[in-house]
KOLNU-837640 format. One record per residue (C-alpha): y, z negated, x negated; residue in three letters. Coordinates in nm, 3 decimals. Example, Ala and Ser with C-alpha at 12.3 -4.5 7.8 and 13.67 -1.06 7.14 Angstrom:
[node [-0.450, -0.780, -1.230], ALA];
[node [-0.106, -0.714, -1.367], SER];
END
This chain:
[node [1.009, 0.163, 1.928], UNK];
[node [0.677, -0.047, 1.861], UNK];
[node [0.486, -0.222, 2.112], UNK];
[node [0.213, -0.482, 2.012], UNK];
[node [-0.135, -0.569, 2.116], UNK];
[node [-0.399, -0.810, 2.007], UNK];
[node [-0.741, -0.665, 1.964], UNK];
[node [-0.922, -0.874, 1.699], UNK];
[node [-0.853, -1.180, 1.474], UNK];
[node [-0.648, -0.958, 1.289], UNK];
[node [-0.351, -0.835, 1.492], UNK];
[node [-0.221, -0.486, 1.416], UNK];
[node [0.024, -0.252, 1.600], UNK];
[node [0.009, -0.007, 1.875], UNK];
[node [0.293, 0.238, 1.852], UNK];
[node [0.476, 0.385, 2.159], UNK];
[node [0.518, 0.752, 2.215], UNK];
[node [0.845, 0.868, 2.035], UNK];
[node [0.918, 1.207, 2.171], UNK];
[node [0.578, 1.363, 2.241], UNK];
[node [0.506, 1.390, 1.860], UNK];
[node [0.418, 1.032, 1.768], UNK];
[node [0.232, 0.939, 2.083], UNK];
[node [0.070, 0.612, 2.030], UNK];
[node [0.185, 0.528, 1.664], UNK];
[node [0.255, 0.247, 1.436], UNK];
[node [0.005, 0.023, 1.259], UNK];
[node [-0.002, -0.194, 1.115], UNK];
[node [-0.822, 1.143, -0.927], UNK];
[node [-0.716, 1.135, -1.222], UNK];
[node [-0.927, 1.174, -1.552], UNK];
[node [-0.965, 0.867, -1.767], UNK];
[node [-0.754, 1.000, -2.029], UNK];
[node [-0.451, 0.950, -1.795], UNK];
[node [-0.494, 0.577, -1.774], UNK];
[node [-0.435, 0.313, -2.005], UNK];
[node [-0.290, -0.043, -2.062], UNK];
[node [0.058, -0.132, -1.961], UNK];
[node [0.297, -0.435, -2.042], UNK];
[node [0.465, -0.578, -2.347], UNK];
[node [0.403, -0.959, -2.315], UNK];
[node [0.200, -1.146, -2.589], UNK];
[node [-0.172, -1.080, -2.582], UNK];
[node [-0.151, -0.701, -2.475], UNK];
[node [-0.351, -0.497, -2.728], UNK];
[node [-0.107, -0.224, -2.829], UNK];
[node [-0.254, 0.105, -2.878], UNK];
[node [-0.588, 0.059, -2.721], UNK];
[node [-0.586, 0.225, -2.386], UNK];
[node [-0.768, 0.049, -2.080], UNK];
[node [-0.867, -0.259, -2.296], UNK];
[node [-0.817, -0.585, -2.145], UNK];
[node [-0.669, -0.877, -2.336], UNK];
[node [-0.915, -1.103, -2.532], UNK];
[node [-1.018, -1.437, -2.384], UNK];
[node [-0.797, -1.606, -2.654], UNK];
[node [-0.485, -1.447, -2.492], UNK];
[node [-0.530, -1.602, -2.142], UNK];
[node [-0.250, -1.824, -2.068], UNK];
[node [-0.300, -2.033, -1.719], UNK];
[node [-0.017, -2.058, -1.487], UNK];
[node [0.045, -2.365, -1.269], UNK];
[node [-0.267, -2.530, -1.163], UNK];
[node [-0.486, -2.230, -1.325], UNK];
[node [-0.495, -2.033, -1.002], UNK];
[node [-0.325, -1.732, -1.179], UNK];
[node [-0.313, -1.654, -1.542], UNK];
[node [-0.158, -1.401, -1.796], UNK];
[node [-0.443, -1.211, -1.943], UNK];
[node [-0.253, -0.935, -2.102], UNK];
[node [-0.189, -0.560, -2.008], UNK];
[node [-0.361, -0.451, -1.678], UNK];
[node [-0.624, -0.181, -1.785], UNK];
[node [-0.682, 0.157, -1.610], UNK];
[node [-0.318, 0.221, -1.509], UNK];
[node [-0.179, 0.583, -1.493], UNK];
[node [0.058, 0.639, -1.776], UNK];
[node [0.383, 0.788, -1.624], UNK];
[node [0.498, 1.116, -1.761], UNK];
[node [0.826, 1.291, -1.680], UNK];
[node [0.780, 1.657, -1.555], UNK];
[node [0.850, 1.913, -1.798], UNK];
[node [1.082, 2.228, -1.683], UNK];
[node [0.866, 2.426, -1.460], UNK];
[node [0.574, 2.193, -1.433], UNK];
[node [0.388, 2.158, -1.088], UNK];
[node [0.386, 1.797, -0.977], UNK];
[node [0.059, 1.613, -0.948], UNK];
[node [-0.056, 1.561, -0.592], UNK];
[node [-0.056, 1.173, -0.549], UNK];
[node [-0.265, 1.002, -0.282], UNK];
[node [-0.229, 0.638, -0.227], UNK];
[node [-0.497, 0.469, -0.017], UNK];
[node [-0.395, 0.104, 0.089], UNK];
[node [-0.541, -0.185, 0.280], UNK];
[node [-0.363, -0.425, 0.500], UNK];
[node [-0.467, -0.780, 0.505], UNK];
[node [-0.721, -0.741, 0.230], UNK];
[node [-0.992, -1.005, 0.225], UNK];
[node [-1.367, -1.029, 0.163], UNK];
[node [-1.566, -1.119, 0.471], UNK];
[node [-1.924, -1.070, 0.609], UNK];
[node [-1.862, -0.698, 0.648], UNK];
[node [-1.824, -0.689, 0.272], UNK];
[node [-1.558, -0.391, 0.309], UNK];
[node [-1.348, -0.500, 0.032], UNK];
[node [-1.637, -0.493, -0.242], UNK];
[node [-1.750, -0.158, -0.077], UNK];
[node [-1.417, 0.028, -0.127], UNK];
[node [-1.372, -0.141, -0.488], UNK];
[node [-1.702, 0.043, -0.585], UNK];
[node [-1.590, 0.356, -0.405], UNK];
[node [-1.266, 0.355, -0.599], UNK];
[node [-1.457, 0.326, -0.927], UNK];
[node [-1.690, 0.602, -0.830], UNK];
[node [-1.420, 0.843, -0.785], UNK];
[node [-1.171, 0.710, -1.035], UNK];
[node [-0.933, 0.615, -0.750], UNK];
[node [-0.709, 0.316, -0.776], UNK];
[node [-0.567, 0.171, -0.478], UNK];
[node [-0.327, -0.108, -0.327], UNK];
[node [-0.475, -0.416, -0.163], UNK];
[node [-0.205, -0.584, 0.067], UNK];
[node [-0.330, -0.953, 0.062], UNK];
[node [-0.249, -1.194, 0.361], UNK];
[node [-0.168, -1.507, 0.193], UNK];
[node [-0.330, -1.725, 0.468], UNK];
[node [-0.672, -1.571, 0.351], UNK];
[node [-0.637, -1.785, 0.051], UNK];
[node [-0.551, -2.106, 0.267], UNK];
[node [-0.845, -2.326, 0.411], UNK];
[node [-0.819, -2.392, 0.769], UNK];
[node [-0.795, -2.788, 0.706], UNK];
[node [-0.477, -2.712, 0.492], UNK];
[node [-0.305, -2.500, 0.757], UNK];
[node [-0.015, -2.713, 0.795], UNK];
[node [0.114, -2.615, 0.439], UNK];
[node [0.218, -2.287, 0.637], UNK];
[node [0.543, -2.315, 0.798], UNK];
[node [0.640, -1.967, 0.941], UNK];
[node [0.968, -1.858, 1.050], UNK];
[node [1.027, -1.934, 1.402], UNK];
[node [0.699, -2.088, 1.482], UNK];
[node [0.519, -2.452, 1.439], UNK];
[node [0.367, -2.541, 1.112], UNK];
[node [-0.005, -2.442, 1.083], UNK];
[node [0.021, -2.136, 1.314], UNK];
[node [-0.096, -1.804, 1.238], UNK];
[node [-0.205, -1.506, 1.450], UNK];
[node [-0.490, -1.410, 1.225], UNK];
[node [-0.615, -1.754, 1.143], UNK];
[node [-0.697, -1.910, 0.802], UNK];
[node [-1.004, -1.895, 0.590], UNK];
[node [-1.286, -2.116, 0.477], UNK];
[node [-1.380, -2.218, 0.125], UNK];
[node [-1.651, -1.958, 0.091], UNK];
[node [-1.421, -1.682, 0.229], UNK];
[node [-1.156, -1.772, -0.030], UNK];
[node [-1.423, -1.769, -0.308], UNK];
[node [-1.533, -1.428, -0.215], UNK];
[node [-1.197, -1.281, -0.163], UNK];
[node [-1.061, -1.414, -0.504], UNK];
[node [-1.358, -1.258, -0.666], UNK];
[node [-1.290, -0.910, -0.523], UNK];
[node [-0.909, -0.963, -0.601], UNK];
[node [-1.003, -1.060, -0.961], UNK];
[node [-1.219, -0.756, -1.032], UNK];
[node [-0.993, -0.515, -0.829], UNK];
[node [-0.703, -0.607, -1.076], UNK];
[node [-0.930, -0.558, -1.377], UNK];
[node [-1.023, -0.209, -1.220], UNK];
[node [-0.640, -0.106, -1.220], UNK];
[node [-0.580, -0.176, -0.853], UNK];
[node [-0.266, -0.340, -0.728], UNK];
[node [-0.240, -0.663, -0.531], UNK];
[node [0.052, -0.655, -0.275], UNK];
[node [0.123, -0.869, 0.017], UNK];
[node [0.084, -0.831, 0.398], UNK];
[node [0.264, -1.186, 0.412], UNK];
[node [0.099, -1.462, 0.609], UNK];
[node [0.074, -1.527, 0.977], UNK];
[node [0.105, -1.162, 1.122], UNK];
[node [0.342, -1.244, 1.397], UNK];
[node [0.452, -0.916, 1.601], UNK];
[node [0.641, -0.828, 1.908], UNK];
[node [0.983, -0.932, 2.048], UNK];
[node [0.896, -1.309, 2.102], UNK];
[node [0.965, -1.452, 1.732], UNK];
[node [0.778, -1.177, 1.571], UNK];
[node [0.883, -1.053, 1.230], UNK];
[node [1.098, -0.796, 1.378], UNK];
[node [1.340, -1.080, 1.486], UNK];
[node [1.339, -1.259, 1.143], UNK];
[node [1.663, -1.297, 0.927], UNK];
[node [1.692, -1.215, 0.548], UNK];
[node [1.639, -1.575, 0.463], UNK];
[node [1.342, -1.619, 0.693], UNK];
[node [1.201, -1.320, 0.519], UNK];
[node [1.250, -1.491, 0.193], UNK];
[node [1.079, -1.810, 0.315], UNK];
[node [0.775, -1.601, 0.416], UNK];
[node [0.765, -1.418, 0.083], UNK];
[node [0.782, -1.739, -0.109], UNK];
[node [0.506, -1.898, 0.107], UNK];
[node [0.288, -1.569, 0.052], UNK];
[node [0.325, -1.638, -0.329], UNK];
[node [0.252, -2.002, -0.311], UNK];
[node [-0.076, -1.953, -0.143], UNK];
[node [-0.183, -1.719, -0.416], UNK];
[node [-0.041, -1.935, -0.703], UNK];
[node [-0.223, -2.250, -0.563], UNK];
[node [-0.548, -2.154, -0.416], UNK];
[node [-0.759, -2.359, -0.634], UNK];
[node [-0.574, -2.662, -0.551], UNK];
[node [-0.573, -2.594, -0.178], UNK];
[node [-0.936, -2.476, -0.148], UNK];
[node [-1.070, -2.744, -0.387], UNK];
[node [-1.195, -2.495, -0.634], UNK];
[node [-1.061, -2.635, -0.972], UNK];
[node [-1.355, -2.506, -1.185], UNK];
[node [-1.335, -2.130, -1.059], UNK];
[node [-1.187, -1.841, -1.275], UNK];
[node [-0.819, -1.772, -1.218], UNK];
[node [-0.671, -1.437, -1.085], UNK];
[node [-0.593, -1.251, -1.403], UNK];
[node [-0.233, -1.184, -1.324], UNK];
[node [0.105, -1.346, -1.274], UNK];
[node [0.181, -1.302, -0.908], UNK];
[node [0.533, -1.347, -0.959], UNK];
[node [0.537, -1.021, -1.177], UNK];
[node [0.243, -0.842, -0.998], UNK];
[node [0.409, -0.853, -0.642], UNK];
[node [0.647, -0.568, -0.617], UNK];
[node [0.574, -0.420, -0.272], UNK];
[node [0.431, -0.493, 0.072], UNK];
[node [0.379, -0.372, 0.429], UNK];
[node [0.495, -0.572, 0.710], UNK];
[node [0.291, -0.672, 1.020], UNK];
[node [0.281, -0.399, 1.289], UNK];
[node [0.561, -0.201, 1.073], UNK];
[node [0.825, -0.448, 1.217], UNK];
[node [1.121, -0.607, 1.049], UNK];
[node [1.147, -0.344, 0.761], UNK];
[node [1.541, -0.348, 0.760], UNK];
[node [1.585, -0.716, 0.678], UNK];
[node [1.251, -0.743, 0.491], UNK];
[node [1.392, -0.456, 0.258], UNK];
[node [1.710, -0.648, 0.211], UNK];
[node [1.533, -0.977, 0.117], UNK];
[node [1.290, -0.770, -0.104], UNK];
[node [1.575, -0.595, -0.289], UNK];
[node [1.730, -0.941, -0.376], UNK];
[node [1.383, -1.049, -0.507], UNK];
[node [1.310, -0.782, -0.735], UNK];
[node [1.052, -0.580, -0.535], UNK];
[node [1.029, -0.209, -0.609], UNK];
[node [0.895, -0.050, -0.279], UNK];
[node [0.824, -0.088, 0.088], UNK];
[node [0.567, 0.095, 0.297], UNK];
[node [0.656, -0.043, 0.646], UNK];
[node [0.801, 0.258, 0.809], UNK];
[node [0.731, 0.606, 0.943], UNK];
[node [0.782, 0.910, 0.735], UNK];
[node [0.721, 1.270, 0.723], UNK];
[node [0.517, 1.421, 0.446], UNK];
[node [0.833, 1.500, 0.222], UNK];
[node [0.909, 1.334, -0.128], UNK];
[node [1.014, 0.955, -0.101], UNK];
[node [1.369, 0.835, -0.157], UNK];
[node [1.526, 0.490, -0.197], UNK];
[node [1.659, 0.237, 0.052], UNK];
[node [1.834, -0.076, -0.041], UNK];
[node [1.713, -0.018, -0.400], UNK];
[node [1.346, 0.006, -0.281], UNK];
[node [1.128, 0.335, -0.267], UNK];
[node [1.052, 0.393, 0.082], UNK];
[node [0.696, 0.499, 0.052], UNK];
[node [0.602, 0.444, 0.423], UNK];
[node [0.305, 0.578, 0.633], UNK];
[node [0.341, 0.949, 0.741], UNK];
[node [0.258, 1.158, 1.028], UNK];
[node [-0.029, 1.400, 1.023], UNK];
[node [-0.198, 1.610, 1.258], UNK];
[node [-0.459, 1.490, 1.509], UNK];
[node [-0.733, 1.777, 1.531], UNK];
[node [-0.766, 1.898, 1.883], UNK];
[node [-0.444, 1.741, 2.007], UNK];
[node [-0.085, 1.869, 2.042], UNK];
[node [0.073, 1.563, 1.844], UNK];
[node [0.079, 1.409, 1.522], UNK];
[node [-0.010, 1.021, 1.432], UNK];
[node [0.032, 0.786, 1.149], UNK];
[node [-0.205, 0.810, 0.853], UNK];
[node [-0.365, 0.475, 0.942], UNK];
[node [-0.697, 0.397, 1.115], UNK];
[node [-0.571, 0.189, 1.396], UNK];
[node [-0.328, 0.480, 1.501], UNK];
[node [-0.618, 0.718, 1.535], UNK];
[node [-0.801, 0.454, 1.748], UNK];
[node [-0.545, 0.409, 1.996], UNK];
[node [-0.503, 0.774, 2.052], UNK];
[node [-0.880, 0.787, 2.088], UNK];
[node [-1.028, 0.498, 2.248], UNK];
[node [-0.742, 0.249, 2.285], UNK];
[node [-0.993, -0.036, 2.262], UNK];
[node [-1.170, -0.122, 1.906], UNK];
[node [-1.519, -0.063, 2.077], UNK];
[node [-1.510, 0.255, 2.273], UNK];
[node [-1.778, 0.478, 2.402], UNK];
[node [-2.051, 0.485, 2.127], UNK];
[node [-2.127, 0.850, 2.216], UNK];
[node [-1.786, 0.924, 2.082], UNK];
[node [-1.768, 0.743, 1.758], UNK];
[node [-1.875, 1.007, 1.536], UNK];
[node [-1.637, 1.253, 1.684], UNK];
[node [-1.352, 0.995, 1.644], UNK];
[node [-1.438, 0.928, 1.294], UNK];
[node [-1.451, 1.288, 1.198], UNK];
[node [-1.120, 1.344, 1.387], UNK];
[node [-0.961, 1.090, 1.156], UNK];
[node [-1.111, 1.239, 0.842], UNK];
[node [-1.009, 1.603, 0.931], UNK];
[node [-0.659, 1.500, 1.028], UNK];
[node [-0.613, 1.336, 0.704], UNK];
[node [-0.757, 1.634, 0.515], UNK];
[node [-0.508, 1.867, 0.701], UNK];
[node [-0.225, 1.649, 0.602], UNK];
[node [-0.352, 1.653, 0.254], UNK];
[node [-0.391, 2.033, 0.236], UNK];
[node [-0.039, 2.109, 0.370], UNK];
[node [0.089, 1.873, 0.102], UNK];
[node [-0.137, 2.001, -0.180], UNK];
[node [-0.077, 2.361, -0.111], UNK];
[node [0.284, 2.291, -0.020], UNK];
[node [0.551, 2.048, -0.145], UNK];
[node [0.305, 1.823, -0.325], UNK];
[node [0.471, 1.532, -0.143], UNK];
[node [0.264, 1.188, -0.218], UNK];
[node [0.040, 1.135, 0.072], UNK];
[node [0.025, 0.772, 0.176], UNK];
[node [-0.255, 0.626, 0.385], UNK];
[node [-0.321, 0.279, 0.520], UNK];
[node [-0.617, 0.111, 0.666], UNK];
[node [-0.780, -0.222, 0.761], UNK];
[node [-1.118, -0.375, 0.654], UNK];
[node [-1.259, -0.344, 1.017], UNK];
[node [-1.561, -0.207, 1.176], UNK];
[node [-1.373, -0.062, 1.468], UNK];
[node [-1.571, 0.198, 1.690], UNK];
[node [-1.897, 0.135, 1.467], UNK];
[node [-1.716, 0.159, 1.160], UNK];
[node [-1.664, 0.528, 1.183], UNK];
[node [-1.295, 0.500, 1.044], UNK];
[node [-1.417, 0.344, 0.707], UNK];
[node [-1.666, 0.635, 0.674], UNK];
[node [-1.377, 0.875, 0.724], UNK];
[node [-1.180, 0.702, 0.443], UNK];
[node [-1.480, 0.715, 0.217], UNK];
[node [-1.523, 1.081, 0.292], UNK];
[node [-1.158, 1.141, 0.235], UNK];
[node [-1.162, 0.995, -0.092], UNK];
[node [-1.477, 1.160, -0.198], UNK];
[node [-1.315, 1.494, -0.114], UNK];
[node [-0.957, 1.472, -0.223], UNK];
[node [-0.988, 1.258, -0.554], UNK];
[node [-1.194, 1.488, -0.727], UNK];
[node [-0.979, 1.788, -0.686], UNK];
[node [-0.752, 1.938, -0.962], UNK];
[node [-0.418, 1.800, -1.014], UNK];
[node [-0.487, 1.504, -0.780], UNK];
[node [-0.431, 1.145, -0.869], UNK];
[node [-0.535, 0.865, -0.635], UNK];
[node [-0.331, 0.580, -0.722], UNK];
[node [-0.175, 0.271, -0.624], UNK];
[node [0.165, 0.215, -0.504], UNK];
[node [0.264, 0.050, -0.831], UNK];
[node [0.158, 0.363, -1.023], UNK];
[node [0.306, 0.590, -0.789], UNK];
[node [0.657, 0.435, -0.828], UNK];
[node [0.619, 0.393, -1.206], UNK];
[node [0.581, 0.788, -1.194], UNK];
[node [0.878, 0.838, -0.962], UNK];
[node [1.094, 0.611, -1.181], UNK];
[node [1.012, 0.806, -1.490], UNK];
[node [1.133, 1.138, -1.349], UNK];
[node [1.472, 1.293, -1.349], UNK];
[node [1.656, 1.188, -1.015], UNK];
[node [1.800, 1.534, -0.995], UNK];
[node [1.449, 1.698, -1.004], UNK];
[node [1.331, 1.441, -0.750], UNK];
[node [1.629, 1.533, -0.512], UNK];
[node [1.538, 1.903, -0.537], UNK];
[node [1.198, 1.858, -0.441], UNK];
[node [1.306, 1.629, -0.144], UNK];
[node [1.473, 1.952, -0.021], UNK];
[node [1.133, 2.101, 0.047], UNK];
[node [1.013, 2.059, 0.413], UNK];
[node [0.692, 1.944, 0.510], UNK];
[node [0.419, 2.182, 0.390], UNK];
[node [0.684, 2.401, 0.233], UNK];
[node [0.578, 2.544, -0.096], UNK];
[node [0.873, 2.635, -0.332], UNK];
[node [0.965, 3.016, -0.313], UNK];
[node [0.867, 3.205, -0.635], UNK];
[node [0.615, 2.902, -0.728], UNK];
[node [0.684, 2.567, -0.908], UNK];
[node [0.744, 2.739, -1.241], UNK];
[node [1.057, 2.916, -1.110], UNK];
[node [1.167, 2.622, -0.890], UNK];
[node [1.156, 2.367, -1.142], UNK];
[node [1.211, 2.612, -1.446], UNK];
[node [1.537, 2.425, -1.557], UNK];
[node [1.668, 2.083, -1.508], UNK];
[node [1.904, 2.076, -1.209], UNK];
[node [2.258, 1.993, -1.266], UNK];
[node [2.453, 1.736, -1.094], UNK];
[node [2.735, 1.842, -0.879], UNK];
[node [3.067, 1.856, -1.049], UNK];
[node [3.311, 1.594, -0.941], UNK];
[node [3.592, 1.695, -0.728], UNK];
[node [3.907, 1.781, -0.904], UNK];
[node [4.175, 1.520, -0.917], UNK];
[node [4.435, 1.583, -0.652], UNK];
[node [4.788, 1.659, -0.797], UNK];
[node [5.044, 1.405, -0.712], UNK];
[node [5.411, 1.424, -0.661], UNK];
END
């Protein structure tokens, strides 16, 4: 059960203890040869890996806020595991409410991703592309028009955010959604929304991305280089609330995954036709419980407030880094379940959580068999696998390596259970 607290302009969730295990939870490398272009629409350069479409292939969409520019470069090419092949260790770094402000954390981590050959998922809040003076265009479910718990943006902020989104996509990163107003809690929060209300919220999140030029008065700016109706395939809900009805709505709208829940470090499965790639529980070094793989959840188990004792900042940052690394190692040396990590572009407790994430990326994304990818690339890979192989890997528990090794464990494709014999009638 999740409780909510408002701590900064960007509201995130504080989780309540669930058995003593979760205590205070719930918030909100690959070689270049593995990556190449994808897509089959006109303008894609067939056979040229990682090459963006030529300028002549650009096709503006709507008011020119978005455009089709050909296949996205720098994507992992999914391959089905061969019999006996050890699965890669996937790691997904993702960001809630992605936007570029004066902290310049979006641009910082985009550069870090390029340095370590790590692509990520940026969950954009639609209201970050809506200027304050146009706030009335947002009609949130169960709230008055123009209401948002994380505010809106100004034209310069929109310009900077679009610049980073544009470059991020061209680097091979994914642009998902964190929706709009970030309403949490029992009083008309997203956890109370119906399927139809979620559909409205999703439609508006798309609209703000597809019309940012008109809304911000930036008609001469370059477009975002993707069709958002096709780019948007997944999300994380505010405060990890409302997952059930969101997934029902998303499955009807063609989404492919959700990452709004709490999982153990095991191989994912589908719910409502979507891959459930939710945040995971990892150890908190020096403590007797586990917490979610998100900066805010470490924070609430350390300082509670976002600006705690400066003398403890370094200790807390190291604790988060080491907790993530422990979780990584038990998957890497165990069941190889994809590791899912979520964060916010915030300088809480002196920015130590941002440093912890950078150090984690620098440590894990350079290791053998590790692929640091976006959710899109992870679910592309999952969809390319034999479902029976995935089901067999799901039988491995947290940190459990297959007895006899992977070559023996996946030596031959598993066989589906035979259907029951028909009953003889009289």
